[in-house]
mmCIF file of the N, C-alpha and C atoms, coordinates in Angstrom:
data_MODEL
# 
_entry.id   MODEL 
# 
loop_
_atom_site.group_PDB 
_atom_site.id 
_atom_site.type_symbol 
_atom_site.label_atom_id 
_atom_site.label_alt_id 
_atom_site.label_comp_id 
_atom_site.label_asym_id 
_atom_site.label_entity_id 
_atom_site.label_seq_id 
_atom_site.pdbx_PDB_ins_code 
_atom_site.Cartn_x 
_atom_site.Cartn_y 
_atom_site.Cartn_z 
_atom_site.occupancy 
_atom_site.B_iso_or_equiv 
_atom_site.pdbx_formal_charge 
_atom_site.auth_seq_id 
_atom_site.auth_comp_id 
_atom_site.auth_asym_id 
_atom_site.auth_atom_id 
_atom_site.pdbx_PDB_model_num 
ATOM 1   N N  . MET A 1 1  ? -70.605 5.035   80.514 1.00 0.00 ? 1  MET A N  1 
ATOM 2   C CA . MET A 1 1  ? -70.703 3.912   81.406 1.00 0.00 ? 1  MET A CA 1 
ATOM 3   C C  . MET A 1 1  ? -70.269 2.642   80.662 1.00 0.00 ? 1  MET A C  1 
ATOM 4   N N  . GLU A 1 2  ? -69.493 1.833   81.341 1.00 0.00 ? 2  GLU A N  1 
ATOM 5   C CA . GLU A 1 2  ? -68.997 0.618   80.719 1.00 0.00 ? 2  GLU A CA 1 
ATOM 6   C C  . GLU A 1 2  ? -70.106 -0.419  80.572 1.00 0.00 ? 2  GLU A C  1 
ATOM 7   N N  . LYS A 1 3  ? -69.920 -1.292  79.614 1.00 0.00 ? 3  LYS A N  1 
ATOM 8   C CA . LYS A 1 3  ? -70.926 -2.323  79.340 1.00 0.00 ? 3  LYS A CA 1 
ATOM 9   C C  . LYS A 1 3  ? -71.151 -3.202  80.569 1.00 0.00 ? 3  LYS A C  1 
ATOM 10  N N  . ARG A 1 4  ? -70.078 -3.541  81.280 1.00 0.00 ? 4  ARG A N  1 
ATOM 11  C CA . ARG A 1 4  ? -70.210 -4.388  82.480 1.00 0.00 ? 4  ARG A CA 1 
ATOM 12  C C  . ARG A 1 4  ? -71.045 -3.684  83.546 1.00 0.00 ? 4  ARG A C  1 
ATOM 13  N N  . ASP A 1 5  ? -70.841 -2.375  83.704 1.00 0.00 ? 5  ASP A N  1 
ATOM 14  C CA . ASP A 1 5  ? -71.643 -1.603  84.661 1.00 0.00 ? 5  ASP A CA 1 
ATOM 15  C C  . ASP A 1 5  ? -73.115 -1.620  84.264 1.00 0.00 ? 5  ASP A C  1 
ATOM 16  N N  . GLU A 1 6  ? -73.372 -1.462  82.987 1.00 0.00 ? 6  GLU A N  1 
ATOM 17  C CA . GLU A 1 6  ? -74.754 -1.490  82.506 1.00 0.00 ? 6  GLU A CA 1 
ATOM 18  C C  . GLU A 1 6  ? -75.399 -2.841  82.778 1.00 0.00 ? 6  GLU A C  1 
ATOM 19  N N  . GLN A 1 7  ? -74.620 -3.912  82.620 1.00 0.00 ? 7  GLN A N  1 
ATOM 20  C CA . GLN A 1 7  ? -75.141 -5.254  82.891 1.00 0.00 ? 7  GLN A CA 1 
ATOM 21  C C  . GLN A 1 7  ? -75.444 -5.434  84.378 1.00 0.00 ? 7  GLN A C  1 
ATOM 22  N N  . LEU A 1 8  ? -74.552 -4.941  85.232 1.00 0.00 ? 8  LEU A N  1 
ATOM 23  C CA . LEU A 1 8  ? -74.794 -5.034  86.674 1.00 0.00 ? 8  LEU A CA 1 
ATOM 24  C C  . LEU A 1 8  ? -76.025 -4.242  87.081 1.00 0.00 ? 8  LEU A C  1 
ATOM 25  N N  . ILE A 1 9  ? -76.167 -3.062  86.525 1.00 0.00 ? 9  ILE A N  1 
ATOM 26  C CA . ILE A 1 9  ? -77.336 -2.236  86.830 1.00 0.00 ? 9  ILE A CA 1 
ATOM 27  C C  . ILE A 1 9  ? -78.607 -2.956  86.400 1.00 0.00 ? 9  ILE A C  1 
ATOM 28  N N  . ALA A 1 10 ? -78.603 -3.493  85.199 1.00 0.00 ? 10 ALA A N  1 
ATOM 29  C CA . ALA A 1 10 ? -79.789 -4.215  84.711 1.00 0.00 ? 10 ALA A CA 1 
ATOM 30  C C  . ALA A 1 10 ? -80.100 -5.409  85.601 1.00 0.00 ? 10 ALA A C  1 
ATOM 31  N N  . GLN A 1 11 ? -79.066 -6.066  86.092 1.00 0.00 ? 11 GLN A N  1 
ATOM 32  C CA . GLN A 1 11 ? -79.247 -7.249  86.931 1.00 0.00 ? 11 GLN A CA 1 
ATOM 33  C C  . GLN A 1 11 ? -79.807 -6.900  88.303 1.00 0.00 ? 11 GLN A C  1 
ATOM 34  N N  . TRP A 1 12 ? -79.386 -5.778  88.871 1.00 0.00 ? 12 TRP A N  1 
ATOM 35  C CA . TRP A 1 12 ? -79.717 -5.462  90.250 1.00 0.00 ? 12 TRP A CA 1 
ATOM 36  C C  . TRP A 1 12 ? -80.770 -4.370  90.433 1.00 0.00 ? 12 TRP A C  1 
ATOM 37  N N  . ILE A 1 13 ? -81.131 -3.652  89.400 1.00 0.00 ? 13 ILE A N  1 
ATOM 38  C CA . ILE A 1 13 ? -82.012 -2.483  89.564 1.00 0.00 ? 13 ILE A CA 1 
ATOM 39  C C  . ILE A 1 13 ? -83.385 -2.844  90.147 1.00 0.00 ? 13 ILE A C  1 
ATOM 40  N N  . ASP A 1 14 ? -83.881 -4.017  89.828 1.00 0.00 ? 14 ASP A N  1 
ATOM 41  C CA . ASP A 1 14 ? -85.193 -4.414  90.353 1.00 0.00 ? 14 ASP A CA 1 
ATOM 42  C C  . ASP A 1 14 ? -85.115 -4.949  91.780 1.00 0.00 ? 14 ASP A C  1 
ATOM 43  N N  . HIS A 1 15 ? -83.899 -5.151  92.278 1.00 0.00 ? 15 HIS A N  1 
ATOM 44  C CA . HIS A 1 15 ? -83.717 -5.701  93.618 1.00 0.00 ? 15 HIS A CA 1 
ATOM 45  C C  . HIS A 1 15 ? -83.160 -4.683  94.606 1.00 0.00 ? 15 HIS A C  1 
ATOM 46  N N  . ASP A 1 16 ? -82.745 -3.534  94.112 1.00 0.00 ? 16 ASP A N  1 
ATOM 47  C CA . ASP A 1 16 ? -82.103 -2.518  94.946 1.00 0.00 ? 16 ASP A CA 1 
ATOM 48  C C  . ASP A 1 16 ? -82.810 -1.179  94.722 1.00 0.00 ? 16 ASP A C  1 
ATOM 49  N N  . ASP A 1 17 ? -83.629 -0.805  95.693 1.00 0.00 ? 17 ASP A N  1 
ATOM 50  C CA . ASP A 1 17 ? -84.409 0.438   95.563 1.00 0.00 ? 17 ASP A CA 1 
ATOM 51  C C  . ASP A 1 17 ? -83.519 1.672   95.473 1.00 0.00 ? 17 ASP A C  1 
ATOM 52  N N  . GLU A 1 18 ? -82.416 1.672   96.206 1.00 0.00 ? 18 GLU A N  1 
ATOM 53  C CA . GLU A 1 18 ? -81.519 2.831   96.157 1.00 0.00 ? 18 GLU A CA 1 
ATOM 54  C C  . GLU A 1 18 ? -80.898 2.965   94.768 1.00 0.00 ? 18 GLU A C  1 
ATOM 55  N N  . LEU A 1 19 ? -80.442 1.848   94.212 1.00 0.00 ? 19 LEU A N  1 
ATOM 56  C CA . LEU A 1 19 ? -79.868 1.873   92.868 1.00 0.00 ? 19 LEU A CA 1 
ATOM 57  C C  . LEU A 1 19 ? -80.893 2.376   91.859 1.00 0.00 ? 19 LEU A C  1 
ATOM 58  N N  . LYS A 1 20 ? -82.114 1.901   91.974 1.00 0.00 ? 20 LYS A N  1 
ATOM 59  C CA . LYS A 1 20 ? -83.178 2.323   91.054 1.00 0.00 ? 20 LYS A CA 1 
ATOM 60  C C  . LYS A 1 20 ? -83.423 3.825   91.161 1.00 0.00 ? 20 LYS A C  1 
ATOM 61  N N  . LYS A 1 21 ? -83.521 4.324   92.396 1.00 0.00 ? 21 LYS A N  1 
ATOM 62  C CA . LYS A 1 21 ? -83.750 5.755   92.632 1.00 0.00 ? 21 LYS A CA 1 
ATOM 63  C C  . LYS A 1 21 ? -82.597 6.581   92.063 1.00 0.00 ? 21 LYS A C  1 
ATOM 64  N N  . LEU A 1 22 ? -81.365 6.138   92.319 1.00 0.00 ? 22 LEU A N  1 
ATOM 65  C CA . LEU A 1 22 ? -80.199 6.869   91.831 1.00 0.00 ? 22 LEU A CA 1 
ATOM 66  C C  . LEU A 1 22 ? -80.140 6.897   90.305 1.00 0.00 ? 22 LEU A C  1 
ATOM 67  N N  . MET A 1 23 ? -80.490 5.790   89.675 1.00 0.00 ? 23 MET A N  1 
ATOM 68  C CA . MET A 1 23 ? -80.469 5.751   88.209 1.00 0.00 ? 23 MET A CA 1 
ATOM 69  C C  . MET A 1 23 ? -81.536 6.671   87.613 1.00 0.00 ? 23 MET A C  1 
ATOM 70  N N  . ILE A 1 24 ? -82.713 6.690   88.222 1.00 0.00 ? 24 ILE A N  1 
ATOM 71  C CA . ILE A 1 24 ? -83.773 7.591   87.753 1.00 0.00 ? 24 ILE A CA 1 
ATOM 72  C C  . ILE A 1 24 ? -83.316 9.045   87.886 1.00 0.00 ? 24 ILE A C  1 
ATOM 73  N N  . GLU A 1 25 ? -82.736 9.384   89.041 1.00 0.00 ? 25 GLU A N  1 
ATOM 74  C CA . GLU A 1 25 ? -82.231 10.745  89.247 1.00 0.00 ? 25 GLU A CA 1 
ATOM 75  C C  . GLU A 1 25 ? -81.125 11.072  88.246 1.00 0.00 ? 25 GLU A C  1 
ATOM 76  N N  . HIS A 1 26 ? -80.218 10.128  88.042 1.00 0.00 ? 26 HIS A N  1 
ATOM 77  C CA . HIS A 1 26 ? -79.100 10.344  87.114 1.00 0.00 ? 26 HIS A CA 1 
ATOM 78  C C  . HIS A 1 26 ? -79.604 10.664  85.710 1.00 0.00 ? 26 HIS A C  1 
ATOM 79  N N  . LEU A 1 27 ? -80.572 9.894   85.254 1.00 0.00 ? 27 LEU A N  1 
ATOM 80  C CA . LEU A 1 27 ? -81.123 10.134  83.914 1.00 0.00 ? 27 LEU A CA 1 
ATOM 81  C C  . LEU A 1 27 ? -81.850 11.475  83.831 1.00 0.00 ? 27 LEU A C  1 
ATOM 82  N N  . GLU A 1 28 ? -82.534 11.842  84.914 1.00 0.00 ? 28 GLU A N  1 
ATOM 83  C CA . GLU A 1 28 ? -83.226 13.134  84.930 1.00 0.00 ? 28 GLU A CA 1 
ATOM 84  C C  . GLU A 1 28 ? -82.214 14.283  84.928 1.00 0.00 ? 28 GLU A C  1 
ATOM 85  N N  . PHE A 1 29 ? -81.149 14.162  85.704 1.00 0.00 ? 29 PHE A N  1 
ATOM 86  C CA . PHE A 1 29 ? -80.108 15.196  85.707 1.00 0.00 ? 29 PHE A CA 1 
ATOM 87  C C  . PHE A 1 29 ? -79.479 15.314  84.323 1.00 0.00 ? 29 PHE A C  1 
ATOM 88  N N  . GLU A 1 30 ? -79.237 14.191  83.672 1.00 0.00 ? 30 GLU A N  1 
ATOM 89  C CA . GLU A 1 30 ? -78.683 14.207  82.312 1.00 0.00 ? 30 GLU A CA 1 
ATOM 90  C C  . GLU A 1 30 ? -79.610 14.948  81.355 1.00 0.00 ? 30 GLU A C  1 
ATOM 91  N N  . ARG A 1 31 ? -80.900 14.673  81.458 1.00 0.00 ? 31 ARG A N  1 
ATOM 92  C CA . ARG A 1 31 ? -81.878 15.332  80.598 1.00 0.00 ? 31 ARG A CA 1 
ATOM 93  C C  . ARG A 1 31 ? -81.874 16.840  80.839 1.00 0.00 ? 31 ARG A C  1 
ATOM 94  N N  . GLN A 1 32 ? -81.853 17.239  82.100 1.00 0.00 ? 32 GLN A N  1 
ATOM 95  C CA . GLN A 1 32 ? -81.847 18.663  82.429 1.00 0.00 ? 32 GLN A CA 1 
ATOM 96  C C  . GLN A 1 32 ? -80.581 19.343  81.909 1.00 0.00 ? 32 GLN A C  1 
ATOM 97  N N  . LEU A 1 33 ? -79.447 18.678  82.062 1.00 0.00 ? 33 LEU A N  1 
ATOM 98  C CA . LEU A 1 33 ? -78.196 19.261  81.585 1.00 0.00 ? 33 LEU A CA 1 
ATOM 99  C C  . LEU A 1 33 ? -78.186 19.370  80.062 1.00 0.00 ? 33 LEU A C  1 
ATOM 100 N N  . GLU A 1 34 ? -78.702 18.376  79.386 1.00 0.00 ? 34 GLU A N  1 
ATOM 101 C CA . GLU A 1 34 ? -78.782 18.449  77.925 1.00 0.00 ? 34 GLU A CA 1 
ATOM 102 C C  . GLU A 1 34 ? -79.633 19.631  77.498 1.00 0.00 ? 34 GLU A C  1 
ATOM 103 N N  . ASP A 1 35 ? -80.730 19.849  78.202 1.00 0.00 ? 35 ASP A N  1 
ATOM 104 C CA . ASP A 1 35 ? -81.598 20.978  77.892 1.00 0.00 ? 35 ASP A CA 1 
ATOM 105 C C  . ASP A 1 35 ? -80.847 22.301  78.087 1.00 0.00 ? 35 ASP A C  1 
ATOM 106 N N  . LEU A 1 36 ? -80.153 22.424  79.193 1.00 0.00 ? 36 LEU A N  1 
ATOM 107 C CA . LEU A 1 36 ? -79.408 23.660  79.454 1.00 0.00 ? 36 LEU A CA 1 
ATOM 108 C C  . LEU A 1 36 ? -78.250 23.827  78.461 1.00 0.00 ? 36 LEU A C  1 
ATOM 109 N N  . ASN A 1 37 ? -77.593 22.747  78.099 1.00 0.00 ? 37 ASN A N  1 
ATOM 110 C CA . ASN A 1 37 ? -76.450 22.831  77.182 1.00 0.00 ? 37 ASN A CA 1 
ATOM 111 C C  . ASN A 1 37 ? -76.857 23.187  75.756 1.00 0.00 ? 37 ASN A C  1 
ATOM 112 N N  . ARG A 1 38 ? -78.106 22.960  75.403 1.00 0.00 ? 38 ARG A N  1 
ATOM 113 C CA . ARG A 1 38 ? -78.580 23.315  74.053 1.00 0.00 ? 38 ARG A CA 1 
ATOM 114 C C  . ARG A 1 38 ? -78.834 24.814  73.905 1.00 0.00 ? 38 ARG A C  1 
ATOM 115 N N  . ARG A 1 39 ? -78.956 25.489  75.013 1.00 0.00 ? 39 ARG A N  1 
ATOM 116 C CA . ARG A 1 39 ? -79.249 26.927  74.953 1.00 0.00 ? 39 ARG A CA 1 
ATOM 117 C C  . ARG A 1 39 ? -77.998 27.727  74.602 1.00 0.00 ? 39 ARG A C  1 
ATOM 118 N N  . LEU A 1 40 ? -78.200 28.771  73.849 1.00 0.00 ? 40 LEU A N  1 
ATOM 119 C CA . LEU A 1 40 ? -77.082 29.625  73.465 1.00 0.00 ? 40 LEU A CA 1 
ATOM 120 C C  . LEU A 1 40 ? -76.626 30.517  74.609 1.00 0.00 ? 40 LEU A C  1 
ATOM 121 N N  . TYR A 1 41 ? -77.570 30.878  75.447 1.00 0.00 ? 41 TYR A N  1 
ATOM 122 C CA . TYR A 1 41 ? -77.258 31.778  76.550 1.00 0.00 ? 41 TYR A CA 1 
ATOM 123 C C  . TYR A 1 41 ? -77.985 31.301  77.797 1.00 0.00 ? 41 TYR A C  1 
ATOM 124 N N  . LEU A 1 42 ? -77.288 31.331  78.923 1.00 0.00 ? 42 LEU A N  1 
ATOM 125 C CA . LEU A 1 42 ? -77.910 30.985  80.201 1.00 0.00 ? 42 LEU A CA 1 
ATOM 126 C C  . LEU A 1 42 ? -77.945 32.224  81.084 1.00 0.00 ? 42 LEU A C  1 
ATOM 127 N N  . THR A 1 43 ? -79.043 32.386  81.770 1.00 0.00 ? 43 THR A N  1 
ATOM 128 C CA . THR A 1 43 ? -79.126 33.465  82.747 1.00 0.00 ? 43 THR A CA 1 
ATOM 129 C C  . THR A 1 43 ? -78.204 33.092  83.919 1.00 0.00 ? 43 THR A C  1 
ATOM 130 N N  . PRO A 1 44 ? -77.872 34.048  84.760 1.00 0.00 ? 44 PRO A N  1 
ATOM 131 C CA . PRO A 1 44 ? -77.041 33.717  85.935 1.00 0.00 ? 44 PRO A CA 1 
ATOM 132 C C  . PRO A 1 44 ? -77.677 32.621  86.803 1.00 0.00 ? 44 PRO A C  1 
ATOM 133 N N  . GLU A 1 45 ? -79.001 32.678  86.945 1.00 0.00 ? 45 GLU A N  1 
ATOM 134 C CA . GLU A 1 45 ? -79.698 31.656  87.737 1.00 0.00 ? 45 GLU A CA 1 
ATOM 135 C C  . GLU A 1 45 ? -79.585 30.276  87.083 1.00 0.00 ? 45 GLU A C  1 
ATOM 136 N N  . GLU A 1 46 ? -79.699 30.241  85.768 1.00 0.00 ? 46 GLU A N  1 
ATOM 137 C CA . GLU A 1 46 ? -79.578 28.971  85.048 1.00 0.00 ? 46 GLU A CA 1 
ATOM 138 C C  . GLU A 1 46 ? -78.156 28.415  85.141 1.00 0.00 ? 46 GLU A C  1 
ATOM 139 N N  . THR A 1 47 ? -77.181 29.315  85.140 1.00 0.00 ? 47 THR A N  1 
ATOM 140 C CA . THR A 1 47 ? -75.786 28.893  85.275 1.00 0.00 ? 47 THR A CA 1 
ATOM 141 C C  . THR A 1 47 ? -75.546 28.268  86.644 1.00 0.00 ? 47 THR A C  1 
ATOM 142 N N  . VAL A 1 48 ? -76.067 28.892  87.672 1.00 0.00 ? 48 VAL A N  1 
ATOM 143 C CA . VAL A 1 48 ? -75.945 28.349  89.031 1.00 0.00 ? 48 VAL A CA 1 
ATOM 144 C C  . VAL A 1 48 ? -76.672 27.010  89.114 1.00 0.00 ? 48 VAL A C  1 
ATOM 145 N N  . ASN A 1 49 ? -77.858 26.940  88.542 1.00 0.00 ? 49 ASN A N  1 
ATOM 146 C CA . ASN A 1 49 ? -78.635 25.703  88.556 1.00 0.00 ? 49 ASN A CA 1 
ATOM 147 C C  . ASN A 1 49 ? -77.903 24.589  87.806 1.00 0.00 ? 49 ASN A C  1 
ATOM 148 N N  . ARG A 1 50 ? -77.276 24.936  86.703 1.00 0.00 ? 50 ARG A N  1 
ATOM 149 C CA . ARG A 1 50 ? -76.524 23.959  85.916 1.00 0.00 ? 50 ARG A CA 1 
ATOM 150 C C  . ARG A 1 50 ? -75.390 23.365  86.740 1.00 0.00 ? 50 ARG A C  1 
ATOM 151 N N  . LYS A 1 51 ? -74.653 24.225  87.448 1.00 0.00 ? 51 LYS A N  1 
ATOM 152 C CA . LYS A 1 51 ? -73.562 23.743  88.292 1.00 0.00 ? 51 LYS A CA 1 
ATOM 153 C C  . LYS A 1 51 ? -74.097 22.860  89.425 1.00 0.00 ? 51 LYS A C  1 
ATOM 154 N N  . LYS A 1 52 ? -75.224 23.246  89.989 1.00 0.00 ? 52 LYS A N  1 
ATOM 155 C CA . LYS A 1 52 ? -75.838 22.452  91.067 1.00 0.00 ? 52 LYS A CA 1 
ATOM 156 C C  . LYS A 1 52 ? -76.226 21.066  90.542 1.00 0.00 ? 52 LYS A C  1 
ATOM 157 N N  . ILE A 1 53 ? -76.836 21.025  89.372 1.00 0.00 ? 53 ILE A N  1 
ATOM 158 C CA . ILE A 1 53 ? -77.244 19.749  88.772 1.00 0.00 ? 53 ILE A CA 1 
ATOM 159 C C  . ILE A 1 53 ? -76.013 18.887  88.489 1.00 0.00 ? 53 ILE A C  1 
ATOM 160 N N  . GLN A 1 54 ? -74.941 19.497  87.992 1.00 0.00 ? 54 GLN A N  1 
ATOM 161 C CA . GLN A 1 54 ? -73.710 18.750  87.709 1.00 0.00 ? 54 GLN A CA 1 
ATOM 162 C C  . GLN A 1 54 ? -73.157 18.113  88.984 1.00 0.00 ? 54 GLN A C  1 
ATOM 163 N N  . LYS A 1 55 ? -73.168 18.872  90.085 1.00 0.00 ? 55 LYS A N  1 
ATOM 164 C CA . LYS A 1 55 ? -72.661 18.347  91.355 1.00 0.00 ? 55 LYS A CA 1 
ATOM 165 C C  . LYS A 1 55 ? -73.542 17.216  91.873 1.00 0.00 ? 55 LYS A C  1 
ATOM 166 N N  . LEU A 1 56 ? -74.863 17.383  91.766 1.00 0.00 ? 56 LEU A N  1 
ATOM 167 C CA . LEU A 1 56 ? -75.776 16.332  92.214 1.00 0.00 ? 56 LEU A CA 1 
ATOM 168 C C  . LEU A 1 56 ? -75.617 15.069  91.370 1.00 0.00 ? 56 LEU A C  1 
ATOM 169 N N  . LYS A 1 57 ? -75.453 15.258  90.074 1.00 0.00 ? 57 LYS A N  1 
ATOM 170 C CA . LYS A 1 57 ? -75.270 14.121  89.169 1.00 0.00 ? 57 LYS A CA 1 
ATOM 171 C C  . LYS A 1 57 ? -73.984 13.374  89.514 1.00 0.00 ? 57 LYS A C  1 
ATOM 172 N N  . LEU A 1 58 ? -72.913 14.108  89.768 1.00 0.00 ? 58 LEU A N  1 
ATOM 173 C CA . LEU A 1 58 ? -71.638 13.499  90.120 1.00 0.00 ? 58 LEU A CA 1 
ATOM 174 C C  . LEU A 1 58 ? -71.723 12.755  91.460 1.00 0.00 ? 58 LEU A C  1 
ATOM 175 N N  . ALA A 1 59 ? -72.371 13.347  92.435 1.00 0.00 ? 59 ALA A N  1 
ATOM 176 C CA . ALA A 1 59 ? -72.525 12.692  93.736 1.00 0.00 ? 59 ALA A CA 1 
ATOM 177 C C  . ALA A 1 59 ? -73.336 11.402  93.591 1.00 0.00 ? 59 ALA A C  1 
ATOM 178 N N  . GLY A 1 60 ? -74.379 11.459  92.783 1.00 0.00 ? 60 GLY A N  1 
ATOM 179 C CA . GLY A 1 60 ? -75.182 10.262  92.531 1.00 0.00 ? 60 GLY A CA 1 
ATOM 180 C C  . GLY A 1 60 ? -74.383 9.194   91.818 1.00 0.00 ? 60 GLY A C  1 
ATOM 181 N N  . ARG A 1 61 ? -73.583 9.606   90.870 1.00 0.00 ? 61 ARG A N  1 
ATOM 182 C CA . ARG A 1 61 ? -72.752 8.656   90.119 1.00 0.00 ? 61 ARG A CA 1 
ATOM 183 C C  . ARG A 1 61 ? -71.725 7.995   91.042 1.00 0.00 ? 61 ARG A C  1 
ATOM 184 N N  . ASP A 1 62 ? -71.182 8.778   91.969 1.00 0.00 ? 62 ASP A N  1 
ATOM 185 C CA . ASP A 1 62 ? -70.244 8.217   92.943 1.00 0.00 ? 62 ASP A CA 1 
ATOM 186 C C  . ASP A 1 62 ? -70.923 7.134   93.790 1.00 0.00 ? 62 ASP A C  1 
ATOM 187 N N  . ARG A 1 63 ? -72.151 7.394   94.214 1.00 0.00 ? 63 ARG A N  1 
ATOM 188 C CA . ARG A 1 63 ? -72.881 6.409   95.028 1.00 0.00 ? 63 ARG A CA 1 
ATOM 189 C C  . ARG A 1 63 ? -73.219 5.176   94.188 1.00 0.00 ? 63 ARG A C  1 
ATOM 190 N N  . ILE A 1 64 ? -73.599 5.383   92.932 1.00 0.00 ? 64 ILE A N  1 
ATOM 191 C CA . ILE A 1 64 ? -73.861 4.248   92.036 1.00 0.00 ? 64 ILE A CA 1 
ATOM 192 C C  . ILE A 1 64 ? -72.603 3.395   91.924 1.00 0.00 ? 64 ILE A C  1 
ATOM 193 N N  . GLU A 1 65 ? -71.452 4.028   91.786 1.00 0.00 ? 65 GLU A N  1 
ATOM 194 C CA . GLU A 1 65 ? -70.185 3.299   91.697 1.00 0.00 ? 65 GLU A CA 1 
ATOM 195 C C  . GLU A 1 65 ? -69.923 2.484   92.953 1.00 0.00 ? 65 GLU A C  1 
ATOM 196 N N  . GLN A 1 66 ? -70.260 3.038   94.111 1.00 0.00 ? 66 GLN A N  1 
ATOM 197 C CA . GLN A 1 66 ? -70.096 2.300   95.365 1.00 0.00 ? 66 GLN A CA 1 
ATOM 198 C C  . GLN A 1 66 ? -70.972 1.047   95.376 1.00 0.00 ? 66 GLN A C  1 
ATOM 199 N N  . LEU A 1 67 ? -72.206 1.201   94.941 1.00 0.00 ? 67 LEU A N  1 
ATOM 200 C CA . LEU A 1 67 ? -73.118 0.052   94.898 1.00 0.00 ? 67 LEU A CA 1 
ATOM 201 C C  . LEU A 1 67 ? -72.628 -0.991  93.903 1.00 0.00 ? 67 LEU A C  1 
ATOM 202 N N  . LEU A 1 68 ? -72.164 -0.551  92.751 1.00 0.00 ? 68 LEU A N  1 
ATOM 203 C CA . LEU A 1 68 ? -71.669 -1.488  91.748 1.00 0.00 ? 68 LEU A CA 1 
ATOM 204 C C  . LEU A 1 68 ? -70.431 -2.222  92.246 1.00 0.00 ? 68 LEU A C  1 
ATOM 205 N N  . ALA A 1 69 ? -69.582 -1.533  93.002 1.00 0.00 ? 69 ALA A N  1 
ATOM 206 C CA . ALA A 1 69 ? -68.395 -2.179  93.567 1.00 0.00 ? 69 ALA A CA 1 
ATOM 207 C C  . ALA A 1 69 ? -68.812 -3.301  94.515 1.00 0.00 ? 69 ALA A C  1 
ATOM 208 N N  . LYS A 1 70 ? -69.869 -3.059  95.276 1.00 0.00 ? 70 LYS A N  1 
ATOM 209 C CA . LYS A 1 70 ? -70.388 -4.091  96.185 1.00 0.00 ? 70 LYS A CA 1 
ATOM 210 C C  . LYS A 1 70 ? -70.862 -5.307  95.381 1.00 0.00 ? 70 LYS A C  1 
ATOM 211 N N  . TYR A 1 71 ? -71.553 -5.067  94.282 1.00 0.00 ? 71 TYR A N  1 
ATOM 212 C CA . TYR A 1 71 ? -72.055 -6.174  93.470 1.00 0.00 ? 71 TYR A CA 1 
ATOM 213 C C  . TYR A 1 71 ? -70.929 -6.894  92.728 1.00 0.00 ? 71 TYR A C  1 
ATOM 214 N N  . ARG A 1 72 ? -69.910 -6.150  92.336 1.00 0.00 ? 72 ARG A N  1 
ATOM 215 C CA . ARG A 1 72 ? -68.750 -6.788  91.709 1.00 0.00 ? 72 ARG A CA 1 
ATOM 216 C C  . ARG A 1 72 ? -68.066 -7.735  92.690 1.00 0.00 ? 72 ARG A C  1 
ATOM 217 N N  . ALA A 1 73 ? -67.954 -7.266  93.953 1.00 0.00 ? 73 ALA A N  1 
ATOM 218 C CA . ALA A 1 73 ? -67.330 -8.089  94.992 1.00 0.00 ? 73 ALA A CA 1 
ATOM 219 C C  . ALA A 1 73 ? -68.136 -9.355  95.235 1.00 0.00 ? 73 ALA A C  1 
ATOM 220 N N  . LYS A 1 74 ? -69.463 -9.228  95.221 1.00 0.00 ? 74 LYS A N  1 
ATOM 221 C CA . LYS A 1 74 ? -70.322 -10.411 95.378 1.00 0.00 ? 74 LYS A CA 1 
ATOM 222 C C  . LYS A 1 74 ? -70.070 -11.411 94.274 1.00 0.00 ? 74 LYS A C  1 
ATOM 223 N N  . GLU A 1 75 ? -69.919 -10.916 93.052 1.00 0.00 ? 75 GLU A N  1 
ATOM 224 C CA . GLU A 1 75 ? -69.673 -11.808 91.911 1.00 0.00 ? 75 GLU A CA 1 
ATOM 225 C C  . GLU A 1 75 ? -68.326 -12.516 92.048 1.00 0.00 ? 75 GLU A C  1 
ATOM 226 N N  . SER A 1 76 ? -67.327 -11.795 92.562 1.00 0.00 ? 76 SER A N  1 
ATOM 227 C CA . SER A 1 76 ? -66.001 -12.371 92.714 1.00 0.00 ? 76 SER A CA 1 
ATOM 228 C C  . SER A 1 76 ? -65.993 -13.490 93.755 1.00 0.00 ? 76 SER A C  1 
ATOM 229 N N  . GLU A 1 77 ? -66.845 -13.343 94.769 1.00 0.00 ? 77 GLU A N  1 
ATOM 230 C CA . GLU A 1 77 ? -66.926 -14.343 95.822 1.00 0.00 ? 77 GLU A CA 1 
ATOM 231 C C  . GLU A 1 77 ? -67.574 -15.629 95.316 1.00 0.00 ? 77 GLU A C  1 
ATOM 232 N N  . SER A 1 78 ? -68.403 -15.518 94.298 1.00 0.00 ? 78 SER A N  1 
ATOM 233 C CA . SER A 1 78 ? -69.132 -16.691 93.801 1.00 0.00 ? 78 SER A CA 1 
ATOM 234 C C  . SER A 1 78 ? -68.267 -17.647 93.036 1.00 0.00 ? 78 SER A C  1 
# 
């Protein structure tokens, strides 16, 4: 994540419940993926779960990007 994005998130996270929820989910998905990636072997169920988590994380990141674009536009208008 770029430094500017991190600054926007820090600026708006306490004012935007959706952004806050998405960031919490994103960090949790990252933690889960790190846990799965540390394992030498994944069961078929864990492999499916890993792919599901990756898709959810990506979808959340896409929505975060949409929100950040809105905040960038607000800044440009100022």
